[in-house]
C-alpha positions, 0 to 999 in steps of 0.5 A: 433253092428257088427262093434264093434265086428269086431274091438274087435274080428276080428282085434285081430284074426289070421284069419285076420292076426291080423287085417292086412287082411279084408278077414277072412280066416275062413269064406272066406268073407270080415269081413263086410259081416260076419253075425255071428261068434262063436268067436263073441259069445264067446267074448260076453259071456266071457265079458258079452257084454263089448263094447266100446261106444264113448270112454267109456266102457259100460257093458251089464248086462246079464238080459237085453240081455236075455230080448231081446232074449225073445222078439225076440222069441215072435215077430217071434212067433207072426208074423202072429198075428201082420199081422192080427192085423194090418189089423184089426186096418186098417179096424177099422180106415178106418170105422172111417174116412169114417163115421165121418167127424170130425175124418176124417178131423183131422186124415187125416190132420195129417196122410194122407189118410187111407192107408197112414203111420203116419207122426209122427207129431201128434195132440195135445190131447186137440184138440181131443175128446175121440173118436178121441184120441182113433183113433189117438192111434190106428193109432200109434199102427198100425204104430208100428206093421207095422214097426215090421212086416216090419223089421222082414220080411226084416230080413227073406228075407236077410238071405242068407242060404236057410235052415235058411230062410225056418226055419225062415219063418216056425216059422213066419207061426206058425209051430211047431218045430217038423213039421219044423224039418221034413219039413227041414229034420234036427234033433230037436237038429240041428233045435234048433241050427239054431233057436238059431243062427237066434234069436241071429242074429235078436237080434243083427240086430234089437235091438243092442241099447238095447243090448248095454244098451242104 
């Protein structure tokens, strides 16, 4: 999504001499390394997400964008729960694989050992008993949660600003906003600004397709 914003905003901005320079004079960075910009946000708000896709103009409705933002906030807030749920599912699957030879044979043939990740090949449901089908669904659910945990964790680690990273990690740990503000040493208003910025960045990075209405 950033590539589209660079094309539509940065190449028409005086900070890049209207696209002649690759270094933004405001951020003092190559445009490809800029993570967020007020001009990008203004463009999205003013156009409500009008973006160029394969030569066509795609319109992002405000409602889906708000749904993505809400989802991102819930995923950050629920990070600890997702980690615990992955561990619970893994233990349950481990028990099933070790205690039932039939489940072990079919599931391990598809997914590898209990510590392995699902291969995505899957088994035909007609070849599974109800119990086996249940465990296959649990493995897929565990994989989906693990994928979310990994992406959120990578996003947090890639935040360059130490204060932003601390706020993100505190939210992932489930700390209350007042406690985070005291810990970081900022006002609640400033903390809310940082939180909004983090959520917008994460939405753009993890859910660009949904924001583009695909």
